C-alpha positions in Angstrom: 66.4 114.0 122.6 68.2 110.7 122.7 69.1 111.1 119.1 70.5 114.5 119.8 72.6 113.2 122.7 74.0 110.4 120.5 74.8 112.9 117.8 76.6 115.2 120.2 78.8 112.3 121.4 79.5 111.3 117.8 80.4 114.9 116.9 82.8 115.1 119.8 84.8 112.3 118.2 84.7 113.7 114.6 88.0 114.7 113.2 87.1 115.8 109.7 84.5 118.0 108.0 83.1 115.1 106.0 82.5 113.1 109.2 80.7 116.1 110.8 78.5 116.6 107.8 77.6 112.9 107.7 76.6 112.9 111.4 74.6 116.1 111.2 72.6 115.4 108.0 71.5 112.0 109.3 70.7 113.3 112.8 68.8 116.3 111.7 66.5 114.3 109.4 65.9 111.6 112.0 65.3 114.0 115.0 62.3 115.6 113.3 61.3 112.8 111.0 61.9 115.0 107.9 62.0 113.9 104.3 65.4 115.6 103.7 68.2 117.4 105.4 71.0 119.6 104.1 74.3 120.9 105.5 75.3 124.4 104.4 78.5 126.3 104.9 79.1 130.0 104.5 81.7 130.6 101.8 82.3 134.4 101.9 79.1 135.9 100.5 77.8 132.6 99.3 76.0 129.6 100.7 77.7 126.3 99.8 75.4 123.3 100.0 78.1 120.8 101.3 76.0 117.7 101.9 72.4 116.4 102.0 70.3 113.4 103.0 67.0 113.5 101.2 64.4 111.4 99.4 65.4 113.2 96.2 68.3 115.4 95.1 68.3 118.9 96.2 71.3 121.3 95.9 74.4 119.3 97.0 77.6 120.9 95.7 76.0 124.2 94.6 76.6 127.8 95.7 74.1 130.6 95.9 74.4 134.2 97.0 73.5 134.7 100.7 70.7 137.1 99.8 69.0 134.7 97.5 68.5 131.6 99.7 66.8 130.8 102.9 70.0 129.4 104.4 71.6 132.8 103.8 68.7 134.5 105.5 69.2 132.3 108.6 72.9 133.2 108.7 72.4 136.9 108.0 69.6 137.2 110.6 71.2 134.9 113.1 68.0 133.0 113.8 66.0 130.0 112.6 63.7 130.3 109.6 60.5 128.2 110.1 58.5 128.0 106.9 55.3 125.8 106.9 54.5 126.7 103.3 57.3 127.6 100.9 54.9 129.1 98.3 53.6 131.8 100.6 56.9 132.9 102.1 58.8 135.8 100.5 62.2 134.4 101.8 61.9 131.4 99.5 63.3 131.6 95.9 60.3 129.9 94.2 62.1 129.0 91.0 64.8 127.1 92.9 62.4 125.1 95.0 59.7 124.4 92.4 61.5 121.4 90.9 62.0 119.8 94.3 59.8 117.8 96.6 60.0 120.5 99.3 56.8 121.9 100.7 57.9 123.0 104.3 61.3 123.6 105.9 63.2 124.7 108.9 66.7 126.3 108.5 68.8 127.0 111.7 72.1 128.8 111.7 75.3 127.1 112.8 76.3 129.3 115.6 74.0 132.3 116.2 76.6 134.8 117.2 78.7 134.7 114.0 77.0 132.0 111.8 79.4 129.9 109.8 76.7 127.8 108.1 73.2 126.4 108.4 71.3 123.1 108.9 68.1 122.7 106.9 65.3 120.0 107.2 62.5 119.6 104.6 59.1 117.9 104.3 57.4 116.7 101.2 54.0 117.7 102.6 53.0 120.9 104.4 54.3 120.7 107.9 54.4 123.0 110.9 57.5 122.4 112.9 57.1 122.7 116.7 59.2 124.9 118.9 60.7 121.8 120.6 61.8 120.5 117.2 63.3 123.9 116.3 65.2 123.9 119.6 66.5 120.4 119.0 67.7 121.5 115.6 69.4 124.6 117.0 71.0 122.5 119.7 72.4 120.2 117.0 73.6 123.3 115.1 75.3 124.7 118.2 77.0 121.3 118.8 78.0 121.3 115.1 79.8 124.7 115.5 81.9 123.3 118.3 82.6 120.2 116.3 83.7 122.3 113.3 86.0 124.3 115.6 87.5 121.1 116.9 88.0 119.9 113.4 89.8 123.1 112.6 91.9 122.9 115.8 92.7 119.2 115.0 93.6 120.0 111.4 95.9 122.8 112.6 97.5 120.5 115.2 98.0 117.9 112.5 99.5 120.5 110.3 101.9 121.7 113.1 102.8 118.1 113.9 103.4 117.3 110.2 105.5 120.5 109.8 107.4 119.7 113.0 107.9 116.1 111.9 109.2 117.3 108.5 111.5 119.8 110.2 112.8 117.1 112.5 113.2 114.7 109.5 115.1 117.5 107.6 117.3 118.2 110.6 117.9 114.5 111.2 118.8 114.1 107.5 121.1 117.1 107.7 122.7 115.6 110.8 123.0 112.2 109.0 124.6 114.0 106.0 127.0 115.7 108.3 127.9 112.5 110.0 128.3 110.7 106.7 130.5 113.6 105.4 132.6 113.5 108.6 133.0 109.7 108.2 134.1 110.2 104.6 136.5 112.8 105.7 137.8 110.6 108.5 138.1 107.7 106.1 140.0 109.9 103.7 142.4 111.1 106.4 142.7 107.5 107.7 143.4 106.3 104.1 146.0 109.0 103.7 147.6 108.1 107.0 147.8 104.4 106.0 148.8 104.6 102.4 152.0 105.5 100.6 151.6 108.8 98.7 153.9 107.7 95.8 152.6 104.2 95.1 149.1 104.2 96.6 149.7 100.9 98.5 149.9 100.7 102.3 152.7 102.4 104.1 154.5 101.0 107.1 151.8 102.2 109.5 149.1 100.7 107.4 151.0 97.4 107.1 151.5 97.1 110.8 147.9 97.8 111.6 146.4 95.4 109.0 149.0 92.7 109.3 148.4 92.4 113.1 144.7 91.9 112.4 145.3 89.5 109.6 147.7 87.4 111.8 145.2 87.3 114.6 142.4 86.2 112.2 144.7 83.6 110.6 145.5 82.2 114.0 141.9 81.8 114.9 141.2 80.0 111.6 144.4 77.9 111.9 145.9 79.2 108.6 149.5 79.4 107.6 150.9 82.8 106.6 153.9 84.0 104.7 155.8 87.2 105.4 158.1 88.6 102.7 160.5 91.5 103.2 161.7 92.8 99.7 164.3 95.3 98.9 164.4 96.9 95.4 167.8 96.3 93.9 169.8 99.1 92.2 167.6 102.0 93.2 170.5 104.1 94.6 172.5 103.6 91.4 169.4 104.6 89.3 168.8 107.7 91.3 172.5 108.7 91.0 172.6 108.0 87.2 169.1 109.2 86.0 167.7 111.2 88.9 165.0 110.6 91.5 162.2 110.8 89.0 163.5 107.6 87.4 163.9 106.1 90.8 160.3 107.0 91.7 159.1 105.4 88.5 160.9 102.2 89.4 159.3 102.2 92.9 155.9 102.6 91.3 156.5 99.8 88.9 157.6 97.5 91.7 154.5 98.3 93.7 152.2 97.7 90.7 153.9 94.3 90.0 153.5 93.2 93.6 149.8 94.2 93.5 149.4 92.1 90.4 151.3 89.1 91.8 149.5 88.9 95.1 145.8 88.6 95.9 143.5 91.4 97.0 143.3 89.9 100.4 147.1 89.8 100.8 148.7 92.9 102.4 151.2 94.7 100.2 153.0 97.7 101.5 156.0 100.0 101.0 157.8 100.0 104.3 160.0 102.9 103.4 162.5 103.9 100.7 163.1 100.9 98.5 161.7 98.3 100.9 158.4 96.5 100.6 156.5 94.0 102.8 153.9 91.4 101.9 151.8 89.3 104.2 150.2 86.4 102.3 147.5 84.6 104.3 145.4 81.4 103.7 148.0 80.1 101.2 148.5 76.5 100.2 151.8 77.2 98.5 155.1 77.5 100.3 157.3 80.6 100.5 159.6 79.1 97.9 156.7 78.8 95.5 155.6 82.3 96.1 159.1 83.6 95.5 159.4 81.5 92.4 156.1 83.0 91.1 157.4 86.5 91.9 160.5 85.7 89.9 158.5 84.7 86.8 156.4 87.8 87.1 159.6 89.9 87.2 161.0 88.2 84.1 157.8 88.9 82.2 157.7 92.5 83.4 161.3 93.2 82.4 160.9 91.5 79.0 157.7 93.4 78.1 158.9 96.8 79.5 162.5 96.4 78.1 163.5 98.0 81.4 167.0 99.3 82.1 168.1 98.7 84.8 166.0 95.5 85.2 163.5 95.3 88.0 164.6 92.9 90.7 164.3 92.3 94.4 166.3 90.9 97.2 163.9 88.9 99.4 163.7 87.5 102.9 160.7 85.4 104.0 159.3 83.9 107.2 156.8 81.0 107.3 154.3 81.6 110.1 152.7 78.4 111.2 149.5 78.5 113.4 149.9 77.6 117.1 147.4 76.7 119.8 144.4 78.9 119.1 144.2 79.9 122.7 147.5 81.7 122.6 148.9 84.3 120.3 151.5 83.7 117.6 154.9 83.0 119.2 156.5 86.0 117.6 154.9 89.5 117.3 154.9 91.2 114.0 157.9 93.4 114.6 160.0 90.4 115.5 158.7 88.6 112.3 159.6 91.7 110.2 163.1 91.8 111.8 163.6 88.1 111.0 162.5 88.6 107.3 164.6 91.8 107.0 167.6 89.9 108.3 167.1 87.1 105.7 166.6 89.7 103.0 170.0 91.2 103.7 171.5 87.7 103.7 169.9 87.2 100.3 171.2 90.5 99.0 174.7 89.8 100.3 174.7 86.3 98.7 173.6 87.8 95.4 176.3 90.4 95.5 178.9 87.7 96.2 177.6 85.7 93.3 177.9 88.6 90.9 181.4 89.4 92.0 182.5 85.8 91.5 180.9 85.8 88.0 
């Protein structure tokens, strides 16, 4: 009885068919001190010998028609089969049992109302099982039926949980994809709103946004910055003489040259029409050296491209020195741009005067 109680407790915790069969085959054999025990499941019109615990191999893994085996008899008749001598009982298939050690057996159905299997115990010597022993085995079989139902319920719950988890994961992935797609779309819109359609470099809005951030970062680091305001020379004359397509080509060439001259971390923008702005940060060179390097690049570009008219800029620049890190730059970006723009016009005027004198 104690072994039955222990088995019932173990069965209540079983969560798989293999665990149930392991508990039952050991318990059945130990409760009646048998030489073997087997766990049989009904598989349609067949008996499937799922597992066994015996002194010698029996029929583990084999299937037999219900009508040809004693486990089938117990299921079909919904009652235990108690057989003291297998060789004098018509329910026993003699040829199947003759090679085995079995001389006596008891087979009880798992669930008597609608049997779903059977538990069998075997003795190697003739043995008359007592009614208390049969009742113990039947009690074990009844507990087994409940355990099997629990396993099925647990498996169904696991399947539902797994399915729900997969559905939630799919929904979450779909949501993440939508968010990512929205971010890409927003980034594309943002990029379009910050870049110049003709040249692909930043427009005035993009320049103001990024330059403000760059100036603040440079201030914190204590870096010098150089702001250049450039005006493309001769664009109006080119548009009048050769059309706006030629003027656009010159604007694109100017943008490409500026991108090549300055670093990726510098901010290059078309501020509008034929005007460009550059904010160079973390530079060891002076504004004069930057303009000199730009002039060399222009000479090389014009020589290689044999361009007519030549590509040239009027330029104004402002050196921005860092101040106390606890305060902002002395001048805001718009003031710095106005200063550079004013110096650019001064440069343009001086160049015009020089050409007139020449």
